[in-house]
Every structure is written in C-alpha cells, then in structure tokens.
C-alpha positions in Angstrom: 127.1 112.3 99.1 130.6 113.2 100.4 133.9 112.1 98.7 135.4 109.9 100.1 138.6 111.0 99.5 138.1 114.0 101.7 141.1 115.6 104.0 140.5 113.6 107.2 139.3 110.0 105.5 142.0 107.0 106.5 143.3 104.5 104.3 140.4 101.7 106.0 137.3 104.3 105.9 138.5 105.4 102.3 138.2 101.7 101.3 134.9 101.1 103.3 133.0 103.5 102.2 134.0 102.8 98.5 133.2 99.0 99.6 129.7 101.0 100.6 129.1 102.8 97.7 129.2 99.6 95.2 127.3 97.4 97.0 124.6 99.8 96.9 125.2 101.0 93.0 125.7 97.3 92.3 121.8 97.2 93.4 120.7 99.9 91.8 121.2 98.5 88.5 119.5 95.2 89.3 116.8 97.5 90.4 116.8 99.9 87.2 113.8 99.3 84.8 114.2 98.9 81.2 112.8 101.8 80.0 115.5 104.1 82.4 113.8 105.3 85.3 113.9 103.1 88.9 110.6 101.8 91.3 110.4 103.0 94.8 109.2 99.5 96.3 108.4 96.4 94.4 104.0 94.9 95.5 104.4 96.7 98.9 109.0 96.2 99.7 110.2 99.4 99.7 113.5 99.0 98.2 116.0 98.9 100.2 119.9 99.3 97.7 121.2 98.4 101.4 120.2 94.6 101.1 121.8 91.4 100.2 119.9 90.1 97.6 119.9 86.2 97.0 121.0 84.3 94.1 116.8 83.9 93.6 116.0 87.9 94.2 118.7 88.5 92.1 117.2 86.7 89.3 113.7 87.6 90.2 114.9 91.3 90.3 116.2 91.5 86.8 113.1 89.7 85.9 111.4 92.9 86.5 113.1 94.6 84.3 110.0 95.6 81.8 107.6 96.6 85.2 106.0 100.3 84.2 107.0 101.0 88.3 109.7 103.5 87.4 108.4 106.6 89.2 110.2 109.9 90.3 107.9 109.8 94.1 109.6 109.9 97.2 112.6 110.3 95.4 113.2 107.7 92.7 114.8 107.9 90.2 116.2 111.2 90.8 118.1 109.9 94.1 119.8 106.8 92.0 120.9 108.8 89.4 122.7 111.0 91.9 124.1 108.4 93.8 125.1 106.6 90.6 126.5 109.7 89.2 128.9 109.7 92.6 129.8 106.3 92.5 131.2 106.7 89.1 133.9 109.5 90.3 134.8 107.7 92.9 135.1 104.2 91.3 135.4 105.2 87.4 133.2 102.2 86.7 131.7 103.3 83.8 128.7 101.0 83.9 127.3 103.9 87.0 127.7 106.4 84.6 125.6 104.6 81.7 122.8 103.9 84.1 122.6 107.2 85.3 122.6 109.0 81.8 120.1 106.3 80.9 118.3 107.5 83.8 118.8 111.4 82.4 117.3 110.4 79.4 114.5 108.6 81.5 113.5 112.1 82.9 113.8 114.0 79.8 112.2 111.3 77.6 109.2 111.5 80.8 108.5 115.1 80.5 104.9 116.4 79.2 105.4 119.0 76.0 103.7 121.7 78.6 106.9 121.3 80.6 105.5 119.5 83.7 105.9 116.0 84.6 103.9 112.7 85.7 104.4 111.0 88.9 105.2 107.8 86.9 106.6 107.0 83.3 104.4 105.1 81.3 102.1 104.0 83.9 99.2 106.3 83.7 97.0 104.7 85.3 94.7 106.8 88.5 96.5 109.7 89.6 100.2 108.6 88.1 99.5 110.3 85.5 99.3 114.0 87.1 101.6 116.4 86.9 103.2 115.9 90.5 105.1 118.8 92.4 103.7 116.5 95.9 107.2 115.1 97.8 109.0 117.7 95.5 108.8 114.8 92.7 109.3 117.5 89.8 111.3 119.6 91.7 113.9 116.9 92.0 113.9 116.2 88.3 114.7 119.7 87.8 117.2 120.4 90.2 119.6 117.6 88.5 118.1 119.4 85.4 119.6 122.5 86.4 123.1 120.6 87.5 123.7 119.7 84.3 123.2 123.5 82.8 125.6 124.3 85.6 128.0 121.8 85.6 127.3 120.9 89.1 127.1 118.5 91.7 129.4 115.8 89.5 127.2 115.9 86.6 129.7 117.7 84.9 130.7 114.0 84.5 127.7 113.3 82.7 127.7 113.6 78.8 127.6 117.1 77.4 124.6 116.2 75.1 122.9 116.6 77.9 123.1 120.0 78.7 121.1 121.8 75.7 118.4 119.2 76.9 118.8 119.8 80.1 118.1 124.5 79.5 115.7 123.1 77.5 114.1 120.7 79.7 114.1 123.1 82.6 113.0 126.2 80.5 109.6 124.0 80.0 109.2 122.5 83.2 109.7 127.1 85.1 107.1 127.9 82.1 104.7 124.9 83.6 105.4 126.5 87.5 104.2 129.5 86.9 101.1 128.1 84.5 100.1 126.2 87.3 100.5 129.4 90.3 97.2 129.9 91.5 95.5 133.0 91.5 93.2 133.3 94.3 91.0 135.9 94.4 92.8 137.5 91.9 96.3 137.5 93.4 99.1 134.9 92.8 99.9 132.6 95.7 101.4 129.2 95.7 100.4 125.4 94.1 98.5 122.4 95.1 100.5 119.3 94.7 99.1 117.8 91.3 97.5 118.7 88.7 95.6 117.3 86.1 98.4 117.1 83.1 96.0 118.2 80.1 94.1 121.1 81.4 96.7 122.5 84.0 94.2 122.3 86.8 93.8 121.9 90.5 93.2 117.7 91.2 92.7 115.9 93.7 95.3 112.9 93.9 94.8 109.9 96.8 91.9 110.3 99.1 93.6 112.1 101.6 95.5 114.9 98.8 92.9 117.2 97.8 92.9 120.0 96.2 94.8 122.7 98.4 97.5 125.6 98.1 100.1 123.2 99.7 102.8 125.0 102.4 105.7 121.8 101.8 105.3 121.3 97.5 105.0 125.7 97.2 108.1 125.8 99.5 110.5 123.0 97.8 109.7 124.6 94.0 110.2 128.5 95.1 113.2 127.0 96.6 114.5 126.0 93.2 112.9 128.9 91.6 115.6 130.8 93.6 118.1 129.3 92.2 117.7 130.2 88.6 120.4 132.7 87.5 119.7 135.8 85.4 115.7 134.8 87.0 112.7 137.0 84.7 110.2 138.8 85.7 107.6 136.4 85.6 109.9 134.4 88.1 110.5 137.2 90.1 107.2 137.9 90.3 106.3 133.9 91.0 109.0 134.0 93.8 107.5 137.3 95.4 103.8 136.3 95.0 104.7 132.8 97.3 107.0 134.9 99.8 104.1 137.0 100.5 101.7 133.6 101.0 104.0 132.1 103.1 104.0 135.2 105.5 100.2 135.8 105.1 99.8 131.6 106.1 102.2 130.9 108.8 100.9 129.7 112.0 102.3 131.5 115.1 103.5 129.7 118.6 102.4 126.4 117.7 104.9 122.7 117.0 104.1 120.1 115.6 105.8 116.6 117.2 105.9 113.0 118.2 104.3 112.0 121.7 104.7 109.1 123.6 100.8 108.0 124.3 100.8 104.0 125.5 97.0 104.5 124.6 97.9 105.0 120.7 99.3 102.1 118.5 102.7 101.9 118.3 102.5 103.8 121.9 102.5 107.6 120.1 101.0 110.0 118.4 101.9 113.1 116.9 100.1 116.5 118.0 100.4 120.1 117.6 100.8 121.7 120.8 101.9 126.0 122.3 105.2 127.2 121.7 106.8 130.2 122.5 107.8 132.3 119.4 108.1 128.7 117.1 106.8 128.8 113.5 104.8 126.1 111.4 102.9 125.6 108.4 100.4 122.9 107.0 101.1 120.6 103.9 97.3 121.8 103.3 95.4 125.0 102.9 91.6 125.2 101.8 91.5 127.7 98.8 89.9 130.7 99.2 90.0 130.9 102.8 93.8 130.0 103.5 92.4 127.3 106.2 94.6 124.6 107.2 92.4 121.7 107.0 93.3 117.7 106.6 91.8 114.3 105.3 91.7 111.0 106.2 92.1 108.3 103.5 87.9 108.8 103.8 88.6 111.9 101.7 86.3 113.8 104.4 87.6 117.5 105.4 88.2 118.0 109.4 90.1 121.4 110.4 91.8 119.6 113.3 94.9 116.9 112.9 93.4 115.2 115.7 90.3 114.5 114.1 91.3 112.1 111.9 92.6 108.7 111.7 95.4 107.6 113.9 97.3 106.3 111.2 97.5 109.3 109.1 98.2 111.5 111.4 101.8 110.0 112.4 101.9 108.8 108.9 101.9 112.0 107.2 103.3 115.4 107.4 100.6 117.7 108.2 102.3 120.3 109.8 106.4 121.9 109.3 109.1 124.4 108.9 109.2 123.9 105.1 109.5 127.6 104.3 111.2 128.8 107.4 115.4 128.7 105.0 113.3 130.7 102.0 111.9 133.4 104.6 115.2 133.9 107.0 118.3 133.4 104.4 117.3 132.7 101.0 114.7 135.3 100.0 117.0 137.9 101.6 120.1 137.2 99.9 117.9 136.4 96.4 116.5 140.0 96.5 120.3 141.3 97.4 122.0 138.7 94.6 119.2 140.1 92.1 119.2 144.1 93.2 115.4 144.2 94.6 114.4 146.4 97.3 
C-alpha cells in the first residue's frame, strides 16, 4: 500500500486516502477472530472490508469472534496484517498496531514444529490441517516473517521482540520447504501444493487439486527463497533445481485467455491458443512424467483443459506465467549477487 504522504499527493487526496484506510482498518478490527487471524469468508460470503456494515451486521460480526475459521488461504490474515501495519504508520492509531501484532502472534502460534503452516488454524478438519503452499499461503506468511527480520515494509514498527521469533519461524519454514521439495527419478524438482502435516508427503486437497508438481506454487516458493540473504548450499541447490524444472516443463507458443462465447454460462470461456513467442506453465504437472493435467470436481484426471466442466475451467488458474519473472530477471540477478556461474 502506498504511503499517502508521497510527494504529489494533494491535501484533499491525502484526507480521502486516510479516510479510506481508516474505514477498512476499522472493519478489519471487527472481523479479527479471538485467536488472532482473519476469515476469508463468513459462510459463503467473502469478507469485504469496503462494505459499510449495519448496526446489526456489526453486532453479529463481533459475536463471531470465537469462530475457528481463521485462515491464511486467499491471502487472509497476511493481507490484514500488512494493511494494519500501514494503517498504523499513516494514523498512529495504536488499535491497528495491536491488531497487526496479534495477527503476527497468530501466525507464529499456527506454525507446525516441522516448519509448515496449516491452511486453517485452529480448524484442522479435512484438508485444512495440510501444509499448504497452495495459492502462496505459506509464502505469504514467510514473507511477513522475513520482513520483520529485515525490518522492511513497515515491519520496523512492530515490537522488536518479534525479530528473534520471526527469525526462528523463517529458519523452520525454509527447513520445511527443503524437506518437501520432491525428488523425481533421483532428481530434485519442485513442490506439490499441499502435504500431510505429519509425514510431509504430498496429498490431494480439494477434489480438483490432486497430487502433482505445481507450476504456480513452486514459483512462489522460489521467489521467497531468492530473497534470503547469504543463502546456504541447500537453499542454492533447491533454487537451481527448481529453475531447471521450470525450464524443462515450460510450454512454448501458447497463451491462456478468456474469450467471448455466448453459448457458455456467463457468455465466456477460457482457452489455450497458439501465439508466437509466448510461454506458459501449467498449474499441475503429473508425477513422474511432467505431463500437464486438469481435474474437475469429479476428480477425474484430464489432459486437455477443454475436457473439464466449464465452471472449473473458468474458475481456476490452470495455466500461467508464474515463473517467467524468475527466469528472466530474478534468478540471473540472484546468481550475479551470489557469485554463481
């Protein structure tokens, strides 16, 4: 979030921006659970901090504080922590800092001894207890912890007692990352989106999230590892192996895009089409053959995205360019910085 006091911002614009920050931050205080984290939704309704709550809704939201639906899925909890730290910087309202620090304590408490994080805490039902890289859940937490360690991105404002705790959390998190990087045919490759929290073996989560090597989640993990100063040899090996895998499985000459299709629900579809010089990665690759696959809610593996139901086809990121910036910019810069040929 941009500091509203940047040069070029008028007084009126600054006031409006501050008012917007205060409005959303106050709503975040209402939704924070007693355990310290935040939900991504209440029932089936996604949490919207820009919405004005009625008196009845406010009362009901506060009464929900003991729910066990706090999560790091879909950037929940981590986005609130970041927003509230910035809100404190802008307003000096101690309530925002206290809420952010409570959120940090939640993240620290939720971490498993093996270094992973569950998708939900304390709710451990179904796949919620799995170590969850999916949608960058763990990476989002680790980036906050590393920001605390480095005193960056406004995290110099939180209590200094968090620094050693965050340092330990990062070390444990990296250890988990290294242990869960999958070895296929005797070679380090990439990561599955979720793992059993006890055995550290890859597991299926939702019906359309089977065991695989993940293009998206692996990119998020590597991006995090690239920011670690003075990387150890195991970290270097993990990065280099994943980069080799990204290069090996990239799909040349195609793009994945939305198209107008009046015959489909919502009047649109999502398709993969040829385009010269384009590069894509699949979300999920089959183990051990690195073949892209796609799964609908029937959990039946398909090898063309067009073969799964429309709702899943347009409702999930089956292809993306996630590792592109790593390969083009970040990894070369990292090699240069760390004197790696």
